[in-house]
C-alpha positions in Angstrom: -0.1 0.1 0.1 1.1 3.3 -0.8 2.4 5.6 1.8 0.4 9.0 1.5 3.4 11.0 3.3 5.9 9.7 0.8 3.7 10.3 -2.3 3.3 13.8 -0.8 6.9 14.4 -0.4 7.7 12.9 -3.9 5.4 15.3 -5.4 6.6 18.5 -3.4 10.0 17.8 -4.7 8.7 17.3 -8.1 7.3 20.9 -7.9 10.8 22.3 -8.4 13.0 19.5 -9.5 12.3 18.7 -13.0 14.7 16.1 -13.9 14.7 12.2 -13.9 11.7 11.4 -11.3 14.0 8.3 -10.7 16.8 10.4 -9.0 14.1 11.7 -6.6 12.9 8.0 -5.7 16.8 7.2 -5.2 17.5 10.1 -2.9 14.5 9.2 -0.9 15.5 5.6 -0.5 18.9 6.6 0.8 17.4 9.2 3.2 15.1 6.4 4.7 17.6 3.9 4.8 19.9 6.4 6.6 22.5 6.4 4.0 24.4 9.1 2.1 23.9 10.2 -1.6 26.7 11.0 -4.1 25.0 12.8 -7.0 27.2 12.9 -10.1 26.4 14.6 -13.2 27.5 17.7 -15.4 27.1 21.3 -13.8 23.8 23.0 -14.2 21.5 20.1 -13.9 20.0 20.3 -11.0 21.8 18.6 -8.1 21.7 21.5 -5.8 18.1 22.1 -6.4 17.5 18.5 -5.6 19.2 18.5 -2.4 17.5 21.8 -1.3 14.0 20.6 -2.6 14.3 17.8 0.1 15.3 19.9 3.1 12.7 22.4 2.4 10.0 19.6 1.8 11.0 17.8 5.3 11.4 21.0 7.4 15.1 20.5 8.3 18.3 22.6 8.3 20.0 22.5 5.1 23.6 23.7 4.6 26.1 24.0 1.6 30.0 23.4 1.8 31.8 24.7 -1.1 34.8 22.5 -1.8 37.3 24.9 -2.5 41.0 23.7 -2.7 41.7 26.0 0.4 39.0 24.4 2.3 40.1 23.7 6.0 38.8 21.6 8.7 37.4 24.6 10.6 35.3 25.7 7.7 33.5 22.4 8.1 33.4 21.6 11.9 33.4 25.0 13.1 35.6 27.0 15.3 36.1 28.3 18.9 36.1 32.1 19.8 37.4 33.6 22.5 34.7 35.6 24.4 36.7 38.5 26.2 33.7 39.2 28.4 33.0 35.8 29.9 36.4 34.8 29.4 35.5 31.8 27.7 35.8 30.2 24.3 32.6 30.1 22.5 31.9 27.3 20.0 30.7 28.3 16.7 29.4 25.5 15.0 30.3 24.7 11.2 27.9 23.6 8.5 28.0 20.0 9.2 25.8 20.4 11.9 23.0 20.3 9.8 20.0 17.6 8.9 21.0 17.9 5.2 24.5 18.9 4.1 25.6 19.2 0.4 29.1 19.0 -0.1 29.3 20.8 -3.4 31.5 20.6 -6.4 33.4 17.4 -5.6 36.2 17.1 -8.6 34.4 19.5 -10.6 35.3 19.3 -14.2 35.1 21.8 -17.0 31.4 23.0 -17.1 29.6 21.8 -20.3 26.3 23.0 -21.7 23.2 21.4 -22.0 19.9 22.1 -23.5 16.7 22.1 -21.2 13.2 21.7 -21.7 11.0 24.9 -21.8 9.6 24.6 -18.2 13.0 24.8 -16.8 13.9 28.1 -18.6 10.2 29.6 -17.8 10.0 28.4 -14.3 13.7 28.9 -12.9 13.1 26.2 -10.1 16.4 27.0 -8.6 15.4 30.9 -7.9 11.4 31.1 -7.8 9.7 28.0 -6.9 12.1 26.8 -4.7 11.8 29.7 -2.4 8.0 29.1 -2.2 8.2 25.5 -1.5 6.8 24.6 1.9 7.7 21.4 4.0 5.0 18.5 3.7 7.0 16.3 6.3 8.7 17.0 9.8 12.0 15.7 10.9 10.2 13.4 13.1 8.0 12.0 10.7 11.1 11.0 8.5 12.5 9.2 11.7 9.4 7.3 12.0 9.7 6.2 8.5 13.1 5.3 8.6 12.1 3.1 11.5 9.5 1.5 9.7 11.7 0.6 6.9 13.2 -1.6 9.0 10.4 -3.9 9.4 9.9 -4.4 5.4 10.2 -7.9 4.9 12.9 -9.6 3.1 12.8 -13.4 2.1 15.6 -15.7 3.1 16.1 -16.4 -0.7 16.7 -12.7 -1.3 19.1 -12.3 1.7 21.2 -15.2 0.2 21.0 -13.3 -3.2 22.5 -10.2 -1.6 25.2 -12.5 -0.2 26.0 -14.5 -3.3 26.3 -10.8 -5.1 28.8 -9.5 -2.4 30.8 -12.6 -2.4 31.1 -12.8 -6.3 32.4 -9.3 -6.3 35.0 -10.4 -3.8 36.1 -13.2 -6.0 35.9 -11.4 -9.3 39.1 -11.4 -11.3 38.6 -8.0 -12.3 38.2 -6.3 -8.8 40.8 -5.7 -6.3 38.5 -4.8 -3.7 34.9 -6.4 -3.6 31.7 -5.4 -1.5 32.5 -5.6 2.0 29.9 -7.1 4.7 29.0 -3.3 5.6 28.4 -2.9 1.8 26.1 -5.8 1.7 24.4 -4.4 4.9 23.9 -1.0 3.1 22.5 -2.7 0.1 19.9 -4.5 2.2 18.7 -1.5 4.0 18.5 0.3 0.5 16.2 -2.4 -0.8 14.1 -2.3 2.2 13.7 1.5 1.6 13.2 1.3 -1.9 10.2 -1.1 -1.1 8.8 1.3 1.3 9.1 4.1 -1.3 7.4 1.9 -3.8 4.5 1.3 -1.4 5.0 -2.3 -0.6 5.8 -4.3 2.5 8.2 -6.7 0.9 11.6 -6.7 -0.7 11.6 -8.1 -4.4 14.8 -9.4 -6.5 14.2 -6.5 -8.8 14.8 -4.1 -5.9 18.2 -5.6 -5.4 19.0 -5.7 -9.0 17.8 -2.1 -9.1 20.2 -0.8 -6.3 23.2 -3.1 -6.6 25.0 -0.9 -8.9 24.0 2.4 -7.3 24.9 1.3 -3.8 28.1 -0.7 -4.3 29.8 0.8 -7.6 31.8 3.3 -4.7 32.4 0.5 -2.6 34.7 -1.6 -5.0 37.9 -1.2 -6.7 38.7 -2.3 -10.2 42.1 -3.5 -11.6 41.3 -1.4 -14.6 41.1 1.7 -12.3 44.3 0.9 -10.5 46.1 0.8 -13.9 44.6 3.6 -15.8 41.9 5.4 -13.6 38.9 3.9 -15.4 36.2 5.3 -13.1 33.4 3.6 -15.2 35.2 0.0 -14.8 33.2 -0.9 -11.6 29.8 -0.1 -13.0 30.6 -2.7 -15.9 32.0 -5.2 -13.6 29.0 -5.2 -11.1 26.7 -5.6 -14.4 28.6 -9.0 -15.0 28.1 -9.7 -11.8 24.5 -9.1 -12.1 24.2 -11.0 -15.2 26.0 -14.2 -13.6 24.7 -14.8 -10.3 20.8 -16.1 -10.8 18.1 -14.0 -9.0 15.4 -16.0 -6.9 12.2 -16.4 -8.5 
């Protein structure tokens, strides 16, 4: 059964983020699985808008850290400032003390232009609609949904499927480092959250297939990457693992 709160949250984000709806579902899946998200794409396609839309939609504090080369630990954590009146040091918290933190422009490359659909140009979601976006979910409600995600049923055959996939990566001849037990746990939690976002009370093999690469590609190291820096190699290798390991019926 569909969760009306999640549907309302998805629609609210969709009013300002006009990109791929799958990105929204993956973002919500990660949040309800208590995970983190690495959003990779060319500049100017709405990554910051997506993050800000989520934070405004759940009435949470949002901060953005610009990852410039001169970034210092105090720029993230905060700094203690001496109070001459009280003769004490007062801690001024940095941007990491927030519900949603956007670490922006990691390894930024040369900007490339992209054409955009007519609606993006006319509504300017990053400047206009985003400022008008109202929260549709509280932080407490987010935590409650996160707790309910752990109750989503996973058949033992699906758990075995996750373990088989992880084990196959550790034995793969093209991988220097495979999926760790922690990575398998993260995939399991993501699958439960994905089922919840989809309005189901149980995990399906398709949930595992859909999330295996998004959850695990950054957790493995390919030998090709070590030799020539091919960052896309891990996704290709994981796809071969998916193709090789039979899913439960």
